[in-house]
N, CA, C and O of each residue as an XYZ file, in Angstrom:
280
protein
N      -1.912     14.070     74.950
C      -2.912     15.084     74.400
C      -2.091     15.867     73.436
O      -0.965     16.292     73.694
N      -2.784     16.049     72.198
C      -2.305     16.994     71.048
C      -2.650     18.362     71.507
O      -3.826     18.658     71.718
N      -1.458     19.408     71.712
C      -1.936     20.575     71.764
C      -1.248     21.457     70.570
O      -0.051     21.427     70.286
N      -2.153     22.169     69.995
C      -2.026     23.246     68.589
C      -1.615     24.211     69.186
O      -1.990     24.723     70.241
N      -0.416     24.596     68.134
C       0.427     25.836     68.542
C      -0.381     26.682     67.694
O      -0.919     26.177     66.709
N      -0.572     28.248     68.029
C      -1.025     28.873     67.242
C      -0.604     30.538     67.476
O      -0.552     30.753     68.687
N      -0.351     31.534     66.822
C      -0.132     32.513     66.661
C      -0.841     33.662     66.031
O      -1.421     33.589     64.948
N      -0.758     34.743     66.786
C      -1.467     35.985     66.102
C      -0.450     37.187     65.543
O       0.384     37.829     66.181
N      -0.831     37.274     64.048
C      -0.190     37.978     63.359
C      -0.606     39.419     63.100
O      -1.705     39.516     62.554
N       0.022     40.555     63.367
C       0.016     41.707     63.461
C      -0.117     42.028     62.106
O       0.496     41.327     61.300
N      -0.842     43.009     61.683
C      -1.006     43.770     60.399
C       0.555     44.319     59.780
O       0.959     44.235     58.620
N       1.121     44.787     60.749
C       2.542     45.448     60.251
C       3.575     44.432     60.695
O       4.689     44.937     60.829
N       3.503     43.091     60.970
C       4.647     42.321     61.384
C       5.031     41.651     59.886
O       4.202     41.550     58.982
N       6.170     41.293     59.800
C       6.673     40.421     58.673
C       6.319     39.129     58.582
O       6.523     38.524     59.635
N       5.917     38.557     57.816
C       5.628     37.190     57.554
C       6.749     36.269     58.204
O       6.518     35.486     59.126
N       7.750     36.421     57.725
C       9.239     35.561     57.992
C       9.324     35.731     59.426
O       9.771     34.751     60.023
N       9.013     36.709     60.106
C       9.173     36.815     61.467
C       8.034     36.160     62.157
O       8.270     35.496     63.167
N       6.779     36.286     61.694
C       5.850     35.410     62.169
C       6.021     33.696     62.134
O       5.611     32.891     62.970
N       6.758     33.440     60.892
C       6.791     32.131     60.934
C       7.907     31.531     61.573
O       7.972     30.309     61.712
N       9.023     32.510     62.076
C       9.811     32.015     62.588
C       9.425     31.992     64.398
O       9.960     31.308     65.271
N       8.483     32.850     64.503
C       7.953     32.887     66.022
C       7.346     31.386     65.992
O       7.760     30.537     66.781
N       6.343     31.108     65.038
C       5.724     29.835     65.297
C       6.517     28.423     65.049
O       6.046     27.336     65.382
N       7.562     28.566     64.528
C       8.374     27.618     64.513
C       9.284     27.296     65.899
O       9.875     26.252     66.176
N       9.214     28.279     66.507
C      10.160     28.143     67.783
C       9.014     27.907     68.674
O       9.466     27.284     69.635
N       7.559     28.129     68.850
C       6.670     27.684     69.743
C       6.465     26.665     69.257
O       6.225     25.910     70.199
N       6.388     26.033     68.191
C       6.304     24.551     67.716
C       7.348     23.421     68.546
O       7.089     22.358     69.112
N       8.340     23.996     68.387
C       9.724     23.464     68.985
C       9.599     23.471     70.359
O       9.794     22.384     70.903
N       9.327     24.406     71.059
C       9.390     24.589     72.287
C       8.034     23.568     72.945
O       8.230     23.123     74.076
N       7.051     23.302     72.440
C       5.819     22.385     72.925
C       6.366     21.144     72.466
O       5.931     20.194     73.118
N       7.250     20.806     71.477
C       7.565     19.456     71.345
C       6.752     18.793     70.415
O       6.907     17.573     70.378
N       5.914     19.291     69.640
C       4.904     18.996     68.597
C       5.492     18.011     67.464
O       4.912     16.997     67.076
N       6.704     18.462     67.011
C       7.550     17.781     65.981
C       8.215     16.271     66.532
O       8.441     15.253     65.878
N       8.431     16.553     68.005
C       9.147     15.393     68.299
C       8.220     14.203     68.764
O       8.526     13.011     68.757
N       7.002     14.772     69.179
C       5.688     14.006     69.521
C       5.196     13.165     68.301
O       4.948     11.962     68.377
N       5.072     13.959     67.104
C       4.499     13.454     65.853
C       5.602     12.340     65.515
O       5.259     11.197     65.211
N       7.071     12.772     65.589
C       7.894     11.674     65.019
C       7.892     10.234     65.858
O       7.947      9.090     65.407
N       7.797     10.752     67.415
C       7.596      9.510     68.379
C       6.169      8.492     67.880
O       6.073      7.278     68.061
N       5.295      9.265     67.312
C       3.967      8.470     67.489
C       3.702      8.045     65.680
O       2.751      7.382     65.266
N       4.708      8.576     64.911
C       4.305      7.931     63.458
C       4.242      6.639     62.903
O       3.811      6.279     61.809
N       4.857      5.848     64.045
C       4.707      4.172     63.680
C       4.347      3.753     65.010
O       4.581      4.285     66.095
N       3.750      2.727     64.724
C       3.387      1.931     66.129
C       4.661      1.302     66.388
O       5.432      0.824     65.555
N       4.828      1.379     68.030
C       5.879      0.636     68.493
C       5.486     -0.320     69.528
O       4.718     -0.013     70.440
N       6.003     -1.457     69.394
C       5.099     -2.306     70.548
C       5.707     -1.727     72.075
O       6.547     -0.894     72.414
N       4.854     -2.593     72.714
C       5.354     -2.002     74.448
C       6.618     -2.767     74.757
O       7.541     -2.323     75.440
N       6.578     -3.886     74.225
C       7.950     -4.519     74.435
C       9.257     -3.551     73.847
O      10.286     -3.274     74.463
N       8.963     -3.232     72.785
C      10.144     -2.466     72.028
C      10.401     -1.072     72.992
O      11.499     -0.603     73.295
N       9.318     -0.657     73.304
C       9.538      0.476     74.035
C      10.245      0.320     75.314
O      11.176      1.078     75.585
N       9.824     -0.727     76.222
C      10.707     -1.073     77.386
C      12.116     -1.353     77.005
O      13.075     -0.812     77.555
N      12.212     -2.315     75.936
C      13.752     -2.366     75.549
C      14.546     -1.000     75.591
O      15.406     -0.724     76.428
N      14.123     -0.192     74.559
C      14.635      1.196     74.278
C      14.923      2.019     75.546
O      15.953      2.684     75.655
N      13.851      1.943     76.628
C      14.190      2.743     77.499
C      15.245      1.921     78.386
O      16.151      2.647     78.797
N      15.329      0.751     78.727
C      16.413     -0.010     79.314
C      17.614      0.396     79.002
O      18.361      0.852     79.869
N      18.040      0.274     77.499
C      19.285      0.656     76.810
C      19.749      2.089     76.923
O      20.931      2.432     76.904
N      18.694      2.906     77.044
C      18.938      4.374     77.171
C      19.333      4.780     78.699
O      20.049      5.736     78.995
N      18.708      3.839     79.641
C      19.145      3.898     80.887
C      20.406      3.349     81.285
O      21.033      3.902     82.188
N      20.898      2.217     80.658
C      22.006      1.488     80.472
C      23.220      2.503     80.012
O      24.292      2.645     80.601
N      22.857      3.065     79.008
C      23.964      4.034     78.403
C      24.220      5.469     79.347
O      25.269      6.103     79.459
N      22.864      5.747     79.987
C      23.214      6.815     80.891
C      24.067      6.583     82.251
O      24.911      7.332     82.742
N      23.610      5.348     82.708
C      24.441      4.857     83.912
C      26.064      4.701     83.454
O      26.938      5.165     84.187
N      26.343      4.135     82.410
C      27.665      3.927     81.814
C      28.298      5.140     81.967
O      29.374      5.204     82.562
N      27.701      6.216     81.452
C      28.410      7.597     81.007
C      28.702      8.019     82.529
O      29.838      8.289     82.920
N      27.641      8.046     83.293
C      27.851      8.326     84.751
C      29.142      7.924     85.463
O      29.917      8.596     86.142
N      29.151      6.625     85.110
C      30.276      5.747     85.965
C      31.804      6.305     85.364
O      32.858      6.465     85.980
N      31.528      6.500     84.121
C      32.764      6.947     83.386
C      33.434      8.239     83.727
O      34.640      8.450     83.854
N      32.263      9.198     83.872
C      32.596     10.262     84.525
C      32.961     10.440     85.496
O      33.693     11.420     85.632
N      32.576      9.394     86.973
C      32.907      9.397     88.212
C      34.135      8.620     88.216
O      34.655      8.825     89.313
N      34.830      7.854     87.553
C      35.843      7.412     87.773
C      37.220      8.458     87.119
O      38.377      8.348     87.524
N      36.848      9.279     86.231
C      38.032     10.245     85.776
C      38.265     11.512     86.666
O      39.099     12.399     86.488
N      37.230     11.379     87.782
C      37.402     12.677     88.759
C      38.599     12.205     89.594
O      39.243     13.080     90.174
N      38.937     11.045     89.712
C      39.843     10.542     90.730
C      41.418     10.949     90.415
O      42.313     10.597     91.184
């Protein structure tokens, strides 16, 4: 689902401040990240491979961190 960020600008509010507030809202909602993710079609097998590799990196990092505790 795509959500659209919007702000209400007061008459006495500076435009730069309103733009900064809008950018923060867009970043918080993850709209840019979602756009970049959906910019190009990615095959389901590619998505699965990417997720598996990310999980392997995460587990490897976790095991490395666990070994240094001793």
